C-alpha positions as CSV (number, residue, x, y, z in Angstrom):
1,M,38.6,43.8,26.9
2,G,36.5,40.9,25.9
3,F,32.8,40.2,26.1
4,L,30.9,37.2,27.3
5,T,27.4,36.0,26.5
6,T,24.6,35.5,29.0
7,T,25.3,31.8,29.0
8,E,29.0,32.3,29.8
9,M,28.2,34.9,32.5
10,A,25.6,32.6,34.1
11,E,28.2,30.0,34.5
12,K,30.7,32.5,35.9
13,W,28.3,34.0,38.4
14,N,26.4,30.8,39.1
15,I,23.0,32.2,38.3
16,S,20.6,31.4,35.5
17,R,20.9,32.7,32.0
18,R,17.4,34.1,32.3
19,R,18.4,36.2,35.4
20,I,21.4,37.6,33.5
21,T,19.1,38.6,30.6
22,T,16.7,40.3,33.0
23,L,19.6,42.2,34.7
24,C,20.8,43.3,31.2
25,R,17.4,44.4,30.1
26,D,16.8,46.4,33.4
27,G,20.2,48.1,32.9
28,R,21.7,46.6,36.0
29,I,24.8,45.2,34.3
30,E,27.1,48.1,33.4
31,G,28.5,47.9,29.8
32,A,26.1,45.2,28.6
33,V,25.1,45.7,24.9
34,L,22.4,44.0,22.9
35,K,23.8,42.7,19.6
36,G,20.9,41.3,17.5
37,R,19.3,38.9,20.0
38,T,22.4,38.4,22.1
39,W,23.5,40.3,25.2
40,L,27.3,40.9,25.3
41,I,28.7,41.7,28.7
42,P,32.2,42.9,29.5
43,E,34.1,40.0,31.0
44,D,35.4,42.1,33.9
45,T,32.0,43.3,35.0
46,E,31.1,42.6,38.6
47,K,27.9,40.8,39.6
48,P,25.3,43.3,40.8
49,D,23.8,42.9,44.2
50,D,20.4,41.1,44.4
51,P,18.0,43.4,46.2
52,R,15.7,40.5,46.8
53,H,18.2,39.1,49.3
54,I,19.1,42.4,50.8
55,R,15.5,43.2,51.8
56,K,15.0,39.7,53.3
57,N,18.2,40.0,55.3
58,N,17.3,43.5,56.5
59,Q,13.8,42.3,57.5
60,E,15.3,39.5,59.5
61,A,17.6,41.9,61.4
62,I,14.6,44.2,62.1
63,D,12.5,41.3,63.4
64,Y,15.4,40.2,65.6
65,E,15.9,43.7,67.1
66,Q,12.1,44.1,67.7
67,H,11.4,40.6,69.1
68,G,14.7,39.1,70.0
69,E,14.0,36.1,67.8
């Protein structure tokens, strides 16, 4: 199993390097380890769900059910 840097994972998942770093720091990426100042992430790790989008989509569904909009 190999490891990828935050930059490499950002390209793979199509999100910013900064977001990858935040996910690692918050413990949301399983197997990520900090080596010096570099996060190393197992290359076969799956992208975690983004709760910011889940809440928005759920709220839209609730609004639709309540108001038919």
